N, C-alpha and C positions, 0 to 999 in steps of 0.2 A: 823434833822440836815443835812446840806449840806455835801455831800461826798467830800473828798479831792482826787483830781485826780492827780496821780503821774506818772512821766516818770522815768525810771531807765536805766542808761547807764554805762556799764562796759565791757571791752573787755575780761574778764575772765569768761567763761560760768558758771563754778561751783560757783564762788563768786557771780555772778549775781543771780543765782538760790537761793543761800542761803539768800541773801538780800531780794529777792522777797518773799520767804517763811516767812521771818520775817515781811515784810510789810503787808502780807495777814492776820496777826494776829492782826493788828491794826484796831480798830473799825472805821467805816465810812471812810475807805480809799480804793481806787480802783487804781490798776496799769493799766494805759490806754495804755502804750506802753513801749517797752524795746529795747535796741540795744547794740551792741558791737563795734560800729564804730562812731567816733565823727561827721563826716559829716552827716551820717544818723540820729544821735541823734538830731542834729540841725534842720534838715528837719522835724523830728517828733514833735519837740517842736513848730515849726512854724505852723504845721498842726493841732496838738491837743490842743495847748495852755494849758498845764496842770497847776494845781495850784503850784505844786512843781516838780522840776527836780533834781534828784539825779545823780550826774555825777562823774565818775572816772576822774582823771587827765590824766593818760597815755593811751589814746586811739589812734588807728591809724586814719589817715585822718585828724582829727582835735582834739587837746587835749581839756580836759574838761574846762580849763580856757578860751580858745578861744571860745568854745561853749557858755560859760557863757557870755562872752563879747558881742557876737553877739545876744544872746537871749534877752538881756536887750532891744534891739531895736525891735527885731522881735516879742517878746511876753512879753511886759513890766510887766504884772501881774504875770508871772511865777516867783516863788521864787527858785533860784538855790542854792542847797546845794552840796558842793564838798565832795566826799567820797575819802579819800586819805591815802596812806601809808606815805606820806611826811609831816613832821612837821617842816621843815626848813623855815627860814625867806623868802627866795626867792619865794617859791611856795605860801606860805600864803599871803604875801604882794601882789603878782600878782593877786591872786584870789580876794582879797578884792578890789583892784583897778578895777578889771573887773566887779564888782558889785554884787558879790555873797551875798546871805543872810545868808549862814552858811558854816562852814568848820568842818567836822567831820572826825576824824581819824578812819581807818578801825580796829585799835586795841582797839577802845573805848568799853565801856561796852554796852551790848545789849540794855539796858534801855535808852541809850542816843539817839538812832535813833528816837523813838516817841517823846522824849523831843525836839529834834532839829526841827522836823516837826511842832510840836505844837507852838514852839517859832516863827519860820519864818512865819507861818500862822497868828500869832498875830501881825505881823509887826516888830518883833524884829530880831536882829542879833544873831545867835548862833555860838559860837566858842568852840570847845573842850578845856577844862581847860588848857591842856598842850600847845596848840596853843596860848591861851590868854597870858600865862606867857611869851612865846617867844616874842610876840608883845610888851608887856609892857617893857621887858628887852631891846628890840631894841630901843624903844623911849627914855628910860632912858639913853641910851648910844648914843643918837643923830643919830641913824641909820634909823629912820623912814622917813627921808627926802630924802633918796636916790632915784634917778630917775629910772623909769622903763626903762630898755634898749630896750624894744620893743615898747615903747610909740609912737615913731615917725614913725613906719612902717605902711603903709596902710594895711588894712585887707587882701587883696589878697596876698601881699608879706609875711605876717606872715604865711598864709596857705601854700604858696609855700615853705617857709623856713622849715616848719615842714616836709613836704613831701620829700624834698631833704634830710633832716636829717634822715628820715626813710629809705632812700636808693632807693626811687622811681626814675625811669628814667625820662628824660625830656618828652619822648613820653607818658609815663604813666600819668604824671601830666597833660599834654595837653589833654589827653583823659578824665580825671576826670572833667576838667573844660570846656570841649568841645570848646577848642580854638586851634590855631595852635602851632606847636613846636616853631616857631619863637617868638610868643607872650611870651611863658614861658621863652625862652632864654633872651628876653628883660627884663622881671621881674627879672630874676636871675642876670643879669648884673647890674641892678639898685640897687638890694639888696647889691651886692658886693661893689658898689660905695658908697652907703649910710653908710654901716658898715665899710668901709675901709678894706675889706677882699678880698683876691685876688684869692682864689681857693675854690673848693667845700669842701675839708676836713676842711678848716677854717670855712666855714659856719656850718658844722656839729658840730665842737667844740663849736662854739658860741651858737648854739641851745641847746646843752647840758648844757653849763655854765649858761644860763639864765633860765633853767628849762622848755624849750619848749618841749624837749623830754628827756627820760631817757637814761643814758649811756648803759642801758641793752636793748634798742630798737633794 
């Protein structure tokens, strides 16, 4: 039987170690890479092209939903499963729109992890039961048609928005993307114009409101 190649990304070292230990008990499964940073996780997915990528949402550099969105293009065969503490409609809906194959709560039963991996490898979508109920309730109340507030933003502007909300300086962001400070300032100005937001604190509040970063970041 073909081994299932898994990438694991979570910025909490102890949590990541615990999940890895659990993964290592699953037959015919191999953890090929792990990371605590979203940008690095995306690079590892593009390099290793794992069968499954288990991603936390709240990672520095690039959140798990954005990693999922970009991985759909960079490694189409990789099935992304979000591992999250968040069960609210904003995060779940954004994850599904990003193309994830599964959404598993960190508070779920241990037995759910192998079930989720098995389901997505079979081409199915796996949602923790509590998440499924929220989605159904949302559609019943006509909430399923709400537009994604990030939908119109180019990829680079979403990345820069997250980094701004994390408190990174313009110089730091320019260094990460290997571009000039002026280029980042131009992206920031376009972000403000597109979102009709006129200062950096406003961008931070927007990023928190749409679930791009946590208020605890």
